[in-house]
N, C-alpha and C positions, 0 to 999 in steps of 0.2 A: 519691580520684583514680584514673583509669583508666590503662591502658597507653598509651603513646605510639606513634604510627605511625611508620613508617620508610619512606622511598622510595628505591629502588635502580633505576638503568636496567640493562636487560638486554639480550638479543639484538635486533638491529634487524630481523630477519626470520626466519621459520620455518626449521627445519633442512633439510627434504626436499621441501618443496612450495613453490609460489609464494604469496607473500602474499595474503590475501583483500583484494579492493577494499573501499574504505570502503563502509559500510552506513548512511550517514545516512537512507535511506527507511525503514529499520527502527528503528535505535536513536537517530535524531536527530543533529543536527550534532555534538553533544558527547558522545554515546554514552548519554545518559540520558532518551531520548524527548523530550518537550516541556518537561521541567524545565530551568530555569537553575540554574547552580550557581556559586558564587564561584570566583575564581582561586584555585589552590592556594597554601598558604602555606608548606608544608614545602620544604626544600631537598633536591636529590637527593644522596644520599650517594656517597662515593667508591668504595665497594665494588660490584662487578657483583652484579646480583641473584641469580645462581646461588650465587655465593660467600658473600653474605649469608644466603641460605637454608640453606646447608650449616653455616656457622658458628652461626647462631642454633638450628637443630636439634641440633647437637652440643653447643651450651652448655646447652640446657634440653631434654634428651630426653623425649619424651613430653608435652611441654607445648605444642608448636607445632601449631597448625592451619592447614592452608593451604587457602584458597578460591580455586583458580586457575580462570581464565577465559580464552578464546581459544585459540590452538593449542598451548598448554602448553610451549612451546619452553624457557623457563627452568627449568621442572621438569625437562625431558629432560636440559639441560646439566648442571644438578645431579646427577642421577642418573649421568650419564656420569662426571662427576668423581668421585663418591663413591656407588659402586654399593650400598653398605649403608645408604644415606640413608633410603630409603622407609619401612622398618619403624619408624624413630624418630618419624615423624609421626603425628598424630591424623588420622582421616578420618572 
């Protein structure tokens, strides 16, 4: 059995720039080009994405690998909340 995924909502917009307009012409309507994907089956967790990142990294130091895409807002918020977080992540 593999690791279970977890979904947590984060910031609604970037911290210091205007949000990017949707890029359906580049990434498709659902963000995966012409591929269709099933509706998500996981429920959104109660914890904010940045707080989940911090607690996960602190619980399992050196084991968490983050593959971040987009403006990286939740990574920035996590580092603002816990400036010593970054060295605990694999890259």
